[in-house]
MARBA-381026 format. One record per residue: residue in one letter; x, y negated, z of N, C-alpha, C in turn. Coordinates in steps of 0.2 Angstrom, whole numbers. Each point is the difference from the previous one (the first is absolute). Layout:
(node "A" (X Y Z) (X Y Z) (X Y Z))
...
// end
This chain:
(node "X" (163 -88 -51) (2 4 -6) (-2 7 1))
(node "X" (-4 3 -4) (-2 7 0) (5 5 -3))
(node "X" (1 6 3) (5 5 -2) (-3 7 1))
(node "X" (1 4 -4) (-2 7 1) (4 3 6))
(node "X" (-3 3 5) (5 3 5) (-1 7 1))
(node "X" (-6 3 -2) (0 7 1) (-6 3 -4))
(node "X" (0 5 -4) (-5 3 -3) (-3 6 3))
(node "X" (-6 0 1) (-3 6 3) (-3 4 -5))
(node "X" (-1 7 1) (-3 4 -6) (-7 -1 -1))
(node "X" (-2 -6 -1) (-7 -2 -2) (0 -5 -5))
(node "X" (-3 1 -6) (1 -4 -6) (-3 -7 1))
(node "X" (-5 -1 5) (-3 -6 0) (2 -5 5))
(node "X" (5 2 4) (2 -4 6) (8 0 0))
(node "X" (3 -6 1) (7 -1 0) (1 -5 6))
(node "X" (7 1 2) (2 -4 6) (3 -6 -3))
(node "X" (-1 -6 3) (3 -6 -2) (2 -4 6))
(node "X" (6 -4 -1) (2 -4 5) (-5 -6 -1))
(node "X" (-5 -1 4) (-5 -5 -1) (2 -6 5))
(node "X" (4 -4 -2) (2 -6 5) (-5 -5 -1))
(node "X" (-6 1 3) (-6 -3 -1) (1 -8 2))
(node "X" (4 -1 5) (0 -7 2) (3 -5 -5))
(node "X" (5 3 -4) (3 -4 -5) (-1 2 -7))
(node "X" (-5 5 -1) (-1 3 -7) (-5 -4 -4))
(node "X" (2 -1 -6) (-5 -4 -4) (-4 4 -5))
(node "X" (3 6 -1) (-3 5 -5) (2 7 2))
(node "X" (-4 5 -2) (1 7 2) (4 4 -5))
(node "X" (-1 -1 -7) (3 3 -5) (0 8 1))
(node "X" (-6 3 0) (-1 7 1) (2 4 -6))
(node "X" (4 6 2) (2 4 -6) (-6 4 -2))
(node "X" (1 4 -5) (-5 5 -3) (-1 5 5))
(node "X" (-6 1 3) (-2 5 5) (-1 7 -4))
(node "X" (0 0 -6) (-2 6 -4) (6 3 -3))
(node "X" (6 -2 1) (6 2 -3) (2 7 2))
(node "X" (-2 5 -4) (1 7 2) (7 2 1))
(node "X" (5 -4 -2) (7 1 1) (3 -2 7))
(node "X" (-5 -3 4) (3 -3 6) (1 5 6))
(node "X" (-5 5 1) (1 4 5) (6 4 -1))
(node "X" (4 1 6) (6 4 0) (-1 8 -1))
(node "X" (-6 2 3) (-2 7 -1) (-4 2 -6))
(node "X" (2 5 -3) (-4 2 -6) (-7 3 2))
(node "X" (-5 -2 -3) (-7 2 2) (0 7 -1))
(node "X" (-4 3 5) (-1 7 0) (-4 2 -6))
(node "X" (2 6 -3) (-4 2 -6) (-7 2 1))
(node "X" (-4 0 -5) (-7 2 1) (0 7 1))
(node "X" (-3 3 5) (-1 7 1) (-6 3 -4))
(node "X" (1 6 -1) (-5 3 -4) (-5 3 5))
(node "X" (-7 0 -1) (-5 3 4) (-6 2 -4))
(node "X" (-4 4 2) (-6 1 -3) (-6 -5 3))
(node "X" (-2 -4 -5) (-5 -5 3) (-6 3 2))
(node "X" (-2 -3 6) (-7 2 3) (-5 -5 -2))
(node "X" (2 -6 -2) (-5 -5 -2) (1 -3 -7))
(node "X" (-5 0 -4) (1 -3 -6) (0 -8 0))
(node "X" (5 -3 0) (1 -7 0) (1 -3 -7))
(node "X" (-5 -4 -2) (0 -2 -7) (-1 -8 0))
(node "X" (2 -3 -6) (-1 -7 -1) (-7 -1 -2))
(node "X" (-4 -3 4) (-7 -2 -3) (0 -6 -5))
(node "X" (4 -5 2) (1 -5 -5) (7 -4 2))
(node "X" (2 -4 -5) (6 -4 1) (-1 -7 -3))
(node "X" (4 -5 3) (-1 -6 -3) (7 -4 1))
(node "X" (1 -6 -2) (6 -3 0) (-1 -7 3))
(node "X" (5 -2 4) (1 -7 3) (7 -2 -1))
(node "X" (2 -6 2) (7 -3 0) (4 5 4))
(node "X" (7 1 -2) (4 3 4) (1 -3 7))
(node "X" (2 4 5) (1 -3 7) (6 -4 1))
(node "X" (5 1 -4) (7 -3 1) (2 2 7))
(node "X" (2 -4 4) (3 1 7) (-5 0 5))
(node "X" (-7 2 -1) (-5 -1 5) (-4 7 0))
(node "X" (-4 1 6) (-4 6 0) (-7 -2 0))
(node "X" (-3 0 -6) (-7 -2 0) (-4 7 1))
(node "X" (-6 -2 3) (-5 6 1) (-7 -2 -2))
(node "X" (-3 5 -4) (-7 -1 -2) (-5 -1 6))
(node "X" (-4 -5 -2) (-6 -1 5) (-6 3 -2))
(node "X" (-3 4 4) (-6 5 -2) (-6 -3 3))
(node "X" (-5 -1 -4) (-7 -1 3) (-4 6 -3))
(node "X" (-7 0 2) (-4 5 -2) (0 2 -7))
(node "X" (0 -5 -4) (-1 1 -8) (5 -3 -4))
(node "X" (6 -3 3) (5 -3 -4) (7 1 4))
(node "X" (5 -1 -4) (7 0 2) (3 -6 -2))
(node "X" (4 -3 4) (3 -7 -2) (8 2 1))
(node "X" (3 -3 -6) (7 1 0) (4 -6 -2))
(node "X" (6 -1 2) (4 -6 -2) (7 2 -1))
(node "X" (4 -4 -3) (7 1 -2) (4 -6 1))
(node "X" (6 0 0) (5 -5 1) (-1 -6 -5))
(node "X" (-2 1 -6) (0 -5 -5) (-6 -4 1))
(node "X" (-5 1 4) (-5 -4 2) (-7 2 -2))
(node "X" (-1 6 -3) (-6 3 -2) (-4 3 6))
(node "X" (-6 -1 0) (-5 3 5) (-6 3 -5))
(node "X" (-1 6 2) (-5 3 -5) (-5 4 5))
(node "X" (-6 0 -3) (-6 4 3) (-1 6 -4))
(node "X" (0 6 2) (-1 6 -4) (-6 4 3))
(node "X" (-4 3 -5) (-5 4 2) (2 6 4))
(node "X" (-2 2 6) (2 5 4) (-1 7 -3))
(node "X" (-5 0 -5) (-2 7 -3) (4 2 -5))
(node "X" (2 -5 -5) (3 2 -6) (7 -5 -1))
(node "X" (1 -4 4) (6 -4 -1) (-1 -6 -5))
(node "X" (-5 -1 -3) (-1 -5 -5) (1 -7 4))
(node "X" (3 -5 -4) (2 -6 2) (-7 -5 0))
(node "X" (-2 -2 6) (-6 -4 1) (2 -7 -1))
(node "X" (6 -2 2) (2 -7 -1) (8 1 1))
(node "X" (3 -5 -3) (8 -1 2) (1 -7 -1))
(node "X" (4 -3 5) (1 -7 0) (7 -1 1))
(node "X" (3 -6 -2) (7 -2 2) (-1 -5 6))
(node "X" (3 2 6) (-1 -4 6) (4 -7 0))
(node "X" (5 0 -5) (3 -7 -1) (8 0 3))
(node "X" (2 6 2) (7 0 2) (2 7 2))
(node "X" (6 1 3) (2 7 2) (-3 2 6))
(node "X" (-1 7 1) (-3 2 6) (5 5 4))
(node "X" (-2 0 7) (5 4 4) (-4 5 4))
(node "X" (-7 -1 1) (-4 4 4) (-7 1 -2))
(node "X" (-3 5 1) (-7 1 -1) (-1 8 -2))
(node "X" (-7 2 -1) (-5 -5 0) (-4 2 7))
(node "X" (-2 -6 4) (-4 1 5) (-7 -2 -2))
(node "X" (-5 4 3) (-7 -1 -2) (-5 0 6))
(node "X" (-5 -4 -1) (-5 0 6) (-4 -6 -1))
(node "X" (-6 -1 3) (-4 -6 0) (-1 -3 -7))
(node "X" (0 4 -6) (-1 -2 -6) (7 -4 -2))
(node "X" (5 2 3) (7 -3 -2) (5 5 -2))
(node "X" (4 -2 -5) (6 3 -2) (6 -4 1))
(node "X" (5 2 4) (5 -4 3) (7 2 -3))
(node "X" (4 -4 -2) (7 1 -2) (4 -5 2))
(node "X" (7 1 1) (4 -5 3) (6 -1 -5))
(node "X" (4 -5 1) (5 -2 -5) (7 0 4))
(node "X" (5 0 -4) (7 -1 3) (1 -7 3))
(node "X" (-4 -5 -3) (1 -6 3) (-5 -2 6))
(node "X" (-3 5 2) (-4 -1 7) (-7 -2 -1))
(node "X" (-3 1 -6) (-7 -2 -2) (-4 7 1))
(node "X" (-6 -1 3) (-5 5 1) (-6 -2 -4))
(node "X" (-1 4 -5) (-6 -1 -5) (-6 4 1))
(node "X" (-6 -3 0) (-6 4 1) (-4 -1 -6))
(node "X" (-3 6 -3) (-4 0 -5) (-7 4 2))
(node "X" (-5 -1 -4) (-6 3 2) (0 6 -5))
(node "X" (-6 4 1) (0 7 -4) (-1 -1 -7))
(node "X" (-1 -6 -3) (0 -1 -7) (6 -3 -2))
(node "X" (5 -1 4) (7 -3 -2) (0 -7 0))
(node "X" (-5 -4 3) (0 -7 1) (4 -2 6))
(node "X" (4 -5 -1) (4 -2 6) (-5 -3 6))
(node "X" (2 2 6) (-4 -2 6) (4 -5 3))
(node "X" (6 1 2) (4 -5 4) (7 2 -1))
(node "X" (5 -4 2) (7 1 0) (3 -4 6))
(node "X" (4 3 3) (4 -3 6) (7 1 -1))
(node "X" (4 -5 3) (7 1 0) (2 2 7))
(node "X" (4 5 1) (3 3 6) (7 -2 0))
(node "X" (3 3 5) (7 -3 2) (6 4 -4))
(node "X" (-2 6 -3) (5 3 -4) (-3 6 -4))
(node "X" (4 3 -3) (-2 6 -5) (-5 4 4))
(node "X" (-6 2 -4) (-5 4 3) (2 7 -1))
(node "X" (0 4 5) (2 7 0) (-5 4 3))
(node "X" (-1 6 -2) (-6 4 3) (-7 -1 -3))
(node "X" (-4 4 0) (-7 -1 -3) (-4 -4 5))
(node "X" (-3 -6 -2) (-4 -4 5) (-6 4 2))
(node "X" (-2 -1 6) (-6 4 2) (-6 -5 2))
(node "X" (-6 3 -1) (-6 -4 1) (-4 4 5))
(node "X" (-3 -4 5) (-4 3 6) (-4 -5 3))
(node "X" (-6 1 1) (-4 -4 5) (0 -8 -2))
(node "X" (1 -1 -7) (0 -7 -2) (7 -3 0))
(node "X" (5 4 2) (7 -2 0) (4 3 -6))
(node "X" (5 -4 -2) (5 3 -5) (6 -1 4))
(node "X" (4 6 1) (6 0 3) (6 2 -4))
(node "X" (5 -4 -1) (6 1 -4) (6 -1 4))
(node "X" (6 3 -2) (6 -1 3) (5 -2 -5))
(node "X" (5 -4 2) (5 -3 -4) (7 3 2))
(node "X" (5 -1 -5) (7 3 1) (3 -3 6))
(node "X" (-2 -6 2) (4 -3 6) (-3 1 7))
(node "X" (-4 5 0) (-3 3 6) (-6 -3 3))
(node "X" (-3 -4 -5) (-7 -3 2) (-6 4 -2))
(node "X" (-5 0 4) (-6 3 -1) (-6 -5 0))
(node "X" (-4 -1 -5) (-5 -5 -1) (-7 3 0))
(node "X" (-4 -3 4) (-7 2 -1) (-4 -6 -3))
(node "X" (-4 1 -5) (-3 -5 -4) (-7 2 0))
(node "X" (-4 -6 -1) (-8 1 -1) (-1 3 -7))
(node "X" (-3 6 0) (-1 3 -7) (-4 -4 -5))
(node "X" (-4 -5 3) (-4 -4 -4) (4 -5 -5))
(node "X" (4 -3 4) (4 -6 -4) (7 0 1))
(node "X" (3 5 4) (7 0 1) (3 -4 5))
(node "X" (-4 -4 4) (2 -4 5) (4 4 6))
(node "X" (5 -3 3) (3 4 5) (-3 0 6))
(node "X" (-1 6 3) (-3 1 7) (6 1 5))
(node "X" (5 3 -1) (6 1 4) (6 2 -4))
(node "X" (6 -1 4) (6 3 -3) (4 3 6))
(node "X" (3 6 -2) (5 3 5) (7 -1 -3))
(node "X" (5 -2 4) (6 -1 -3) (5 4 5))
(node "X" (5 3 -3) (5 4 3) (7 0 -3))
(node "X" (5 -1 4) (7 -1 -2) (2 7 -2))
(node "X" (3 0 -6) (3 6 -2) (7 1 1))
(node "X" (3 6 1) (7 1 1) (4 -2 -7))
(node "X" (7 -1 1) (4 -2 -6) (0 6 -5))
(node "X" (0 6 2) (0 6 -5) (-6 3 1))
(node "X" (-3 2 -6) (-7 4 0) (0 3 -7))
(node "X" (-5 5 0) (-1 4 -6) (-6 -4 -4))
(node "X" (1 -2 -6) (-5 -3 -4) (-5 5 -2))
(node "X" (-6 -1 2) (-6 5 -1) (-6 -4 -1))
(node "X" (-6 3 -1) (-6 -3 -1) (-5 2 5))
(node "X" (1 0 7) (-5 2 5) (-6 -4 0))
(node "X" (-6 3 1) (-6 -3 0) (-2 -1 7))
(node "X" (-6 -2 1) (-3 0 7) (-6 5 0))
(node "X" (-1 2 6) (-6 5 1) (-5 -4 5))
(node "X" (-6 -1 -3) (-6 -3 4) (-5 6 2))
(node "X" (-1 0 7) (-4 5 2) (-3 -2 7))
(node "X" (-6 1 2) (-3 -1 6) (2 -7 3))
(node "X" (-1 -5 -4) (1 -7 2) (7 -2 0))
(node "X" (5 4 -2) (7 -2 1) (4 1 -6))
(node "X" (5 -4 -1) (5 0 -5) (7 3 2))
(node "X" (2 6 -3) (6 3 3) (5 0 -6))
(node "X" (6 -2 2) (6 -1 -5) (6 2 3))
(node "X" (4 3 -4) (7 2 2) (5 -5 -3))
(node "X" (6 0 4) (5 -5 -2) (7 3 0))
(node "X" (4 -4 -3) (7 1 1) (2 0 7))
(node "X" (5 4 2) (2 1 7) (-4 5 4))
(node "X" (-5 3 -4) (-3 6 3) (-6 -2 4))
(node "X" (-3 -6 0) (-6 -2 4) (-6 1 -4))
(node "X" (-6 1 4) (-7 1 -2) (-4 -5 4))
(node "X" (-3 -5 -3) (-4 -5 3) (-8 1 -1))
(node "X" (-4 -1 5) (-7 0 -1) (-3 -7 1))
(node "X" (-3 -3 -5) (-3 -6 0) (-8 0 0))
(node "X" (-3 -5 3) (-7 0 0) (-2 -3 -7))
(node "X" (-5 3 -3) (-2 -2 -7) (-3 -7 0))
(node "X" (-4 -1 5) (-3 -7 0) (4 -6 2))
(node "X" (5 1 4) (4 -5 2) (7 0 -1))
(node "X" (3 6 -2) (7 1 0) (4 1 6))
(node "X" (-3 0 6) (3 1 6) (3 6 1))
(node "X" (6 1 3) (4 6 0) (-3 4 6))
(node "X" (-2 6 -2) (-3 5 5) (5 3 3))
(node "X" (5 3 -3) (6 3 2) (5 1 -5))
(node "X" (6 2 3) (6 1 -5) (3 6 3))
(node "X" (2 5 -5) (4 6 3) (6 1 -5))
(node "X" (4 5 3) (6 2 -4) (-1 6 -3))
(node "X" (0 1 -7) (-1 6 -4) (7 3 1))
(node "X" (5 -4 -1) (7 2 0) (5 -5 3))
(node "X" (5 2 3) (5 -5 4) (6 0 -4))
(node "X" (2 -5 -3) (7 0 -4) (5 2 4))
(node "X" (5 4 -3) (5 3 3) (6 1 -5))
(node "X" (6 0 3) (6 1 -5) (5 -5 1))
(node "X" (6 1 -2) (5 -5 0) (0 -6 -5))
(node "X" (-2 2 -6) (0 -6 -5) (-7 -2 -1))
(node "X" (-1 -6 -3) (-6 -3 -1) (-4 5 -5))
(node "X" (3 3 -5) (-4 4 -4) (-3 6 4))
(node "X" (4 3 4) (-2 6 4) (-6 -2 5))
(node "X" (0 -7 1) (-6 -2 5) (-6 -2 -4))
(node "X" (0 1 -7) (-6 -2 -3) (-5 6 2))
(node "X" (-6 -3 2) (-5 5 3) (-7 -3 -2))
(node "X" (-2 -1 -6) (-5 -3 -3) (-7 4 -1))
(node "X" (-5 -3 2) (-7 3 -2) (-1 -2 -7))
(node "X" (0 4 -5) (0 -3 -7) (-7 2 -3))
(node "X" (-4 4 4) (-7 2 -3) (-5 -2 4))
(node "X" (-6 1 -2) (-6 -2 3) (-2 5 6))
(node "X" (-2 -3 6) (-2 5 5) (-6 4 -2))
(node "X" (-2 5 4) (-6 4 -1) (-3 1 7))
(node "X" (-7 1 0) (-3 0 6) (-7 4 0))
(node "X" (-2 3 5) (-6 3 1) (-4 -4 5))
(node "X" (-5 2 4) (-4 -4 4) (4 0 7))
(node "X" (5 3 1) (4 0 7) (7 -3 -1))
(node "X" (4 2 -5) (7 -2 0) (2 -2 -7))
(node "X" (5 -4 0) (3 -3 -6) (7 3 0))
(node "X" (2 2 -6) (7 3 -1) (4 -4 -6))
(node "X" (6 0 1) (5 -3 -5) (6 4 0))
(node "X" (4 -2 -5) (7 4 -1) (5 -6 -2))
(node "X" (6 2 2) (6 -5 -1) (5 3 -3))
(node "X" (4 -3 -4) (6 2 -3) (6 0 5))
(node "X" (4 6 0) (5 1 5) (-3 0 7))
(node "X" (-6 2 0) (-3 0 7) (-5 5 1))
(node "X" (-6 -1 2) (-5 5 2) (-7 -1 -3))
(node "X" (-4 5 1) (-7 0 -1) (-3 -1 7))
(node "X" (-4 -5 1) (-3 -1 6) (-8 -1 0))
(node "X" (-3 2 5) (-7 -1 0) (-2 -4 7))
(node "X" (-4 -5 0) (-2 -4 6) (-7 0 1))
(node "X" (-2 -1 6) (-7 -1 1) (-3 -6 -3))
(node "X" (-5 0 -4) (-3 -5 -4) (-1 -6 4))
(node "X" (-3 0 6) (-2 -5 4) (6 -4 4))
(node "X" (4 5 3) (5 -3 5) (7 -1 -3))
(node "X" (1 4 -6) (7 1 -2) (5 4 4))
(node "X" (-3 4 5) (4 5 3) (2 5 -4))
(node "X" (6 3 0) (3 5 -4) (-3 7 2))
(node "X" (-3 3 -5) (-2 7 1) (5 5 -1))
(node "X" (4 -1 -6) (5 5 -1) (5 -3 -5))
(node "X" (6 2 -1) (5 -2 -5) (3 7 -3))
(node "X" (3 -1 -6) (3 6 -3) (6 -4 -4))
(node "X" (6 3 1) (6 -3 -4) (-1 3 -7))
(node "X" (-2 -5 -4) (-1 1 -7) (0 -6 -4))
(node "X" (5 -1 -5) (1 -6 -4) (-4 0 -6))
(node "X" (-4 -6 -1) (-4 0 -6) (0 -7 -3))
(node "X" (0 -1 -7) (-1 -6 -3) (-7 0 -4))
(node "X" (-2 6 -2) (-6 0 -5) (-6 -1 4))
(node "X" (-1 4 6) (-6 -1 4) (-3 6 2))
(node "X" (-6 0 2) (-4 5 3) (-7 0 -1))
(node "X" (-4 5 1) (-7 0 0) (-3 5 6))
(node "X" (-6 -1 1) (-3 4 6) (-7 3 -2))
(node "X" (-1 6 3) (-7 3 -1) (-2 1 7))
(node "X" (-5 5 1) (-3 1 6) (5 4 5))
(node "X" (4 3 -3) (5 5 4) (7 -2 0))
(node "X" (2 -3 -6) (7 0 -1) (3 -7 -2))
(node "X" (6 -1 0) (3 -6 -2) (5 2 -6))
(node "X" (0 -2 -6) (4 2 -5) (5 -6 -2))
(node "X" (7 1 0) (5 -5 -1) (4 2 -5))
(node "X" (2 -4 -5) (6 1 -5) (6 -3 4))
(node "X" (5 4 1) (6 -2 3) (5 -4 -5))
(node "X" (5 -2 3) (4 -4 -5) (5 4 -4))
(node "X" (-1 7 0) (3 5 -4) (-5 1 -6))
(node "X" (-6 -2 0) (-5 2 -5) (-4 6 2))
(node "X" (1 3 6) (-4 6 2) (-6 -2 4))
(node "X" (-5 4 -1) (-6 -1 3) (-1 4 7))
(node "X" (-1 -3 5) (-1 3 7) (-6 -1 3))
(node "X" (-3 6 2) (-7 0 4) (1 0 7))
(node "X" (-3 -5 4) (1 0 7) (-7 1 3))
(node "X" (-1 3 6) (-6 0 4) (-1 -7 3))
(node "X" (-6 -3 -2) (0 -7 1) (-1 -2 8))
(node "X" (-2 5 4) (-1 -2 7) (6 2 4))
(node "X" (5 3 -3) (6 2 4) (7 -2 -4))
(node "X" (-1 0 -6) (6 -1 -4) (4 6 -2))
(node "X" (-2 6 2) (3 6 -2) (1 1 -8))
(node "X" (5 2 -2) (1 2 -7) (-3 6 -2))
(node "X" (-5 0 -5) (-3 6 -2) (3 3 -6))
(node "X" (2 -4 -5) (4 2 -6) (3 -5 -3))
(node "X" (5 2 -5) (4 -5 -4) (0 3 -7))
(node "X" (-1 -5 -5) (0 2 -7) (7 -3 -2))
(node "X" (5 4 -1) (7 -3 -1) (1 0 -8))
(node "X" (-4 3 -4) (1 1 -7) (-1 -7 -4))
(node "X" (-2 -5 4) (-1 -7 -3) (6 -4 1))
(node "X" (5 2 3) (6 -3 3) (3 -5 -6))
(node "X" (1 -6 2) (3 -5 -5) (-4 -1 -6))
(node "X" (-6 1 0) (-4 -1 -6) (-4 -6 0))
(node "X" (2 -5 5) (-4 -6 0) (-7 1 2))
(node "X" (-1 4 5) (-7 2 1) (-4 -6 4))
(node "X" (-6 -1 -2) (-4 -5 2) (-3 2 7))
(node "X" (-3 -4 3) (-4 1 6) (-6 5 -2))
(node "X" (-1 5 5) (-5 5 -2) (-7 -3 0))
(node "X" (-5 4 -3) (-7 -2 0) (-4 6 1))
(node "X" (-5 0 5) (-4 6 0) (-6 0 -5))
(node "X" (0 5 -4) (-5 0 -5) (-4 7 0))
(node "X" (-6 0 3) (-4 6 1) (4 4 5))
(node "X" (1 6 -2) (3 5 4) (8 0 -1))
(node "X" (3 -5 -4) (7 0 -2) (3 -7 2))
(node "X" (7 0 -1) (3 -6 1) (4 -1 -6))
(node "X" (-1 -7 -3) (3 -2 -6) (6 -5 1))
(node "X" (5 1 -4) (6 -5 0) (2 -1 -7))
(node "X" (2 -6 -1) (4 -1 -7) (7 0 1))
(node "X" (4 0 -5) (7 0 0) (3 -5 -5))
(node "X" (7 0 0) (4 -5 -4) (0 2 -7))
(node "X" (-2 6 -2) (0 2 -7) (-7 0 -3))
(node "X" (-5 -3 4) (-7 0 -3) (-4 6 1))
(node "X" (2 5 4) (-4 6 2) (-5 -2 6))
(node "X" (-5 3 0) (-5 0 6) (0 8 2))
(node "X" (1 1 7) (1 6 2) (-6 1 5))
(node "X" (-3 6 0) (-5 2 5) (3 5 5))
(node "X" (-1 -1 7) (2 4 5) (-5 3 4))
(node "X" (1 6 2) (-5 3 5) (0 -3 6))
(node "X" (-5 -1 4) (0 -3 6) (3 5 6))
(node "X" (-1 6 -1) (2 5 5) (7 1 1))
(node "X" (4 0 -6) (7 1 1) (4 -4 -5))
(node "X" (-3 -4 -4) (4 -5 -5) (2 3 -6))
(node "X" (-2 7 -2) (2 3 -6) (-3 -4 -6))
(node "X" (3 0 -6) (-3 -3 -6) (-6 4 -2))
(node "X" (-5 -4 -2) (-6 3 -3) (-2 -3 -7))
(node "X" (3 -6 -1) (-1 -3 -7) (5 -5 -1))
(node "X" (0 -1 -7) (5 -6 -2) (-2 -2 -7))
(node "X" (1 -6 -1) (-1 -3 -7) (5 -6 -1))
(node "X" (2 -1 -7) (4 -5 -2) (-4 -6 -2))
(node "X" (3 -6 1) (-3 -6 -3) (4 -2 -6))
(node "X" (3 -7 1) (4 -2 -6) (7 0 1))
(node "X" (3 3 6) (7 1 1) (3 -5 4))
(node "X" (-4 -6 1) (3 -5 4) (-2 1 7))
(node "X" (3 -3 5) (-1 1 7) (-7 -2 2))
(node "X" (-3 4 5) (-6 -2 3) (2 -3 7))
(node "X" (-1 -6 1) (3 -3 6) (-5 0 6))
(node "X" (-6 -3 -1) (-6 0 5) (-3 7 1))
(node "X" (-3 1 6) (-3 6 1) (-6 1 -5))
(node "X" (-1 7 -2) (-6 1 -3) (-6 -3 3))
(node "X" (-5 -3 -4) (-6 -2 3) (-6 4 -1))
(node "X" (-3 2 6) (-6 5 -1) (-6 -2 -3))
(node "X" (-3 4 -4) (-6 -1 -3) (-4 6 0))
(node "X" (-7 0 -2) (-4 6 0) (3 5 -4))
(node "X" (2 6 2) (2 6 -4) (8 -1 -2))
(node "X" (3 -5 3) (7 0 -2) (4 -7 2))
(node "X" (5 -2 -4) (4 -6 2) (1 -4 -6))
(node "X" (2 -6 1) (2 -5 -5) (7 -2 2))
(node "X" (5 0 -5) (7 -2 1) (2 -5 -5))
(node "X" (4 -5 2) (3 -5 -5) (8 1 0))
(node "X" (3 0 -6) (7 2 -1) (3 -7 -1))
(node "X" (7 0 1) (4 -5 -1) (0 -3 -7))
(node "X" (-2 4 -5) (0 -3 -7) (-7 -2 -1))
(node "X" (-5 0 5) (-6 -3 -1) (-6 5 -2))
(node "X" (2 7 0) (-5 5 -1) (-5 0 6))
(node "X" (-6 1 -2) (-6 1 5) (-3 6 -2))
(node "X" (0 5 5) (-2 7 -1) (-6 2 5))
(node "X" (-6 2 -2) (-5 3 4) (1 7 0))
(node "X" (2 3 5) (1 7 0) (-5 4 4))
(node "X" (-3 5 -3) (-5 4 3) (2 7 2))
(node "X" (-3 2 6) (1 7 2) (-5 4 -3))
// end
């Protein structure tokens, strides 16, 4: 039986008693209920914009309901999906609908793109693949609800499910190549973490603070490391889950855990490079010099990526349901729970731009595109924003 145990100040993630061994259904609550956080969102601060952030175009898709959908971007098109089952292809230049189809059921994850595939997942554990014209390619049944955006690389489709499984499928026909299975703890944060595929490896964070590295071609475990170590007297205090997708460069991979740490590991060996006490549910991003993390208070923190030293903290986004950050040109972009997109300066985090969307929460991180970003809101608004 599932029950709400603790609400963190992040609109898209909530804690559940997930008694997975005896649980037959999840019954997720609305992730976008703005009345849930105990702390009042920080007010919007006034500033003189240094960047003209404007809406290039906007479009509409189904509302997200209790899921975090992310637009899939290709060179000339943007693919979007919503809970009620619609999948649409939009012209990247003007937002015109090139096609829109009904997938035949409710959706829980998407949109993953690659190898002429558009991928979405369902609450019933189905992974659906379509081609760039919206024609069905294949469909497979996985073990449980598909969470996180499916990834495509080197002829493989990699997806993860709510019960802790990671599946690698043949991109041509969906046939299974391998499966990784992991036992989850009794208490966990419900979230939609994805997987990172880089340099022949699949990297995934888990409940309990673990980060695993798997071989893309075989699924063999390369290494396992602890992002955070559960601690505390109660089971709730001991929740230390990696709820977001890891990030990496050519030398190290980094991840963040709730009630835990940000940690970076050697990409090849899994040896720890550094750790920093910092709790996060939304996630992080990386550039050539720094690591940028949205902490569990909604603040954005910049860390020096080779040592973990804190460079700056933008605390004026506190309790605003801030998304994971995204590097956009010479700035950092985040969305929030009231539908605003904020641009921050890289050097010290001060505000340089802001724009409103439809007033509903932006849950997934802004997706970068030439000259700007694309965001999708909880109400199904799709906005191409230009700098």
